[in-house]
C-alpha positions, 0 to 999 in steps of 0.5 A: 849627605848631599850624595846620599840624597842624589842616590835616593832620587835616581831609584824611582826612574831607574825602577819607571825604565826596567818596568818599562823594558820588561813590559816591552818583553812580555809584550813580544813574547805574549803577543804571538800566544793571542794571534795564534787564534785571532784573524781579521776576517771580512763579513756580512749581513744578509739582505732581506728579499723575496725570493720567486720560483718562476718559470719563464717564457714568452706570453701571447694575448689570445683574443675572442674577437672580431675585426672589421674591415673599411669597404671603401676609402674615406673619412671615419667619424667614430662613435666609441672611445678606445677601451669602451665597452658596448652593447649590441647594435651600437654605432660604432663607426661611419665612413664617409665615402670619398670616391668620386661619384660625378660619371654616375649622377651624369648618366643618371641625368641621362636617364632621367632625361630619356624618361621625361623625353619618352614620356613627353614630359618636356623636351630634351635639350630646354632649360626652364626651372620653376619650382613644382609641387613635386620638387618642394615636396622632395625640399621638405622631406631633406629638411626632416631627413636632416632634422632627423639625423638620417643621412641616407635618406637626405642623401637618396633625396638630393639625389633625387632633387638633382634629377627633376630640376631641369637640366640642359641635354643634348638630344644626340647624348640619349639616342641609344638609351631612347631606343630602350623601354621606359620600363627598363629606363626605369628600372636603370633610374632606380638601380643607380639612385640606390647605388649614390644613396650608399654615400657612407657605410655605419658598422654597428656592433654585432656583439656586446664588447670593448671597442679597440682601434689597435691591430696588434696581432692581426688574426694570428692569435684569435681565439674560435673555441679550440686552443690547437693551433696554438702549438710551441712550433706556432708561437715561435714562428709568429713575427709582429709587425710594428702595430698598426691604429685606424685613422680619421682617413682609411683605405678600401680592405683596412681594419677600422677596428675590433671588437674584443670579448673582454671577459674571456681572454688568455696568456700563452705562455710559451716554455723552452728547456725548463724541468719546472714545467712538470710541477704545473697541471690544469685547474692551478690558481697561478700568479702571472708577471708581463714585462715585470709588471703587477703580478695577475691571477688565473688558472691553467686551462691546458697545457701542450706538452712538446716534448721533455721540458718544453710546451705551451701554459694556456692561462684563462686570466682573471685580471689585467685585461685592460693593461694588455689586450693591445700587446700581442707578445711580452716577456712572462714569469708564471709564479710557482712560489714567492716567499721572504727570504735572505740573500748571502753571498754564494762564497759563504755557504760551506758543509759541514757534517753533512749540514749546508750552512755558513759561519757567523761571528757571534757577540763573543766574536767566536766563529759559529756554524748555523745551519740554512736551507737553500731555496736557489743559489747562482755563482754570486748569490744563495737565497735561503729560507727565512724561516717562522717566527722564532727564525727556525728552519725544518730540515730533513735528518735521518730520523725524521725532520727537525727544526733548528735554528737558522740566522738573523738578518742581524748576524754578521756572515763571514765571507771567507770561511775556507780560512776559518774554524769553528770557535775561532776568534775573529775581529 
């Protein structure tokens, strides 16, 4: 009885062991069948981006402007701020001369002494100051000039006061002057007095425009009614020195300021080896990016082609003056087309039955071919058309255009398409 019970207890244990052994054998037999069509592959979702079809070159700022130069060494007093627009007849700057006029003043005193001597007004060599009506009147004129801010008259009256005030002059110093007629001495006095009164220069605007004290390009990019000189060869040979800026002290012949027409300005873009040049035409509206900043709008004024794939595009600008009038040369991009797009690794692109596309992993983990339309491609990335609101693109086929479904931003793109086939189970 006891033996029968022991045998009955062993039966479930033997059955469990037999089941486990059978399951293990079955796993090794069936596993190759499932793995025949299965692979573990890397995938990635497409990235949203903005695709720009551009022509790249160098942009040169062409301005209609007048440049003003210092007539003498001196100290400048500015009447307008950088970038300020001024009307006609506006006093922009005043240069107070730093020249030494002491010798001219001494000459004037001697001439006056000779005139007085020949006119028997006073004997040379005596100093007997007294405030004459003439001196008193001159002092009043000086005070009025100061009140009215008439500095040129003030300087002239001060010089005249210096003349009519008695000075010690040795008669021997006047021997040469005393040989001259009184009329000649009066003429010399008038000419020298006028020269001494001009101790500063005033600079007045001759046209309305924007004032700048920054000089990035000299006269090389001045516009004078024609673009003839702005050829590709001319622009390529231009070299710009570090930007100059006028300060408080100026030297004779150096630029002080320039007046710029901010309503009419241009960017000349030099193009080398770019077949897209043929896609442009005069009158076309374009967007222009300078030094990778925000795009600004303009209209193509003129196209100067030097040879195939090379030339200069003259663009009349409609905006962006404030940010660019002080820059002579910048990196430039003419945007031909701009649209939302996807980017995928270039190695993911495949050809199937004369159609371009990618392999995607669908919700059942099966490989599926999806057509795409390539906007641009390089060694690393492909830019793909995003499609319409329903993710459809238009493809050119033998029977005409056809709309087909393309990828979405949620698709998992197979990165190694050469190692899979359509409808294969992955991952």
